N, C-alpha and C positions, 0 to 999 in steps of 0.2 A: 355326467357331462350332458348338458342339454343341447342337442343338435337339431331341435325341432324346426329351426328356420334356416340354419346355415352351418355347414361343416367345412372347415377350411384348414388346409395344411399347406405349408410351403415346402416344396421339394427343390432343394438347392443341388444343382449338379455342376460338375466341372469336368473338363477333359483337356488334357495337354496335347500339344502337337505330337509328342512322342507316342502317346497312347493311340491317337488317330492313325499315325503312320504304321503302327503295329498291325492295323486292320486293313489299310488301303494302300500302303506303300508311301514313298516319299511325297511330301506336299510342300509347295511353296507357301509363303506366308499368306498370300492371297487365296490359294486353294484351301488352306486350313480355315481361314475366315469363312469361306463358302461352306466347307464341311460342317462347321459348327452351326451355321444358320440352317442348313438342311437338316442336321441332326435334331435341332430344336423343333422344326416343323414336323418331322417324322414322329418325334416323341409326342407332340400334341395330337397328331392324327391317331396314334396308338391309344392315347387317352380317350379320344372320342370313340374308338372301337370298343374299348372296355365298357363304356356306357351303353353301347348297343348290345353287348353281351348281357349286361344286367337286364335290359329290356326283355331279351329273349329267354334268359335262364334264371330270372329272379326266384322262381319257385324253388329251385335247387339251392341257390345261394342263401336264401333266408333261413335255411336249416343249419348252416355252418355255425360252429361254435368258435367265436373269436374272443380274444381278451383285450 
């Protein structure tokens, strides 16, 4: 696999209202919509944090054996 210019993966996620309510309690439809939008934003921010980890810890990560 040649990833010298770009490495791209699509991460499809889904969450049901029932799943969300297991974590935060009862949600109106409007609150569930807000929950999903916030979840997506937090997920993106975590992704950015992982990139920062790579900047700081790349010397360690580059020795990992992955398949």
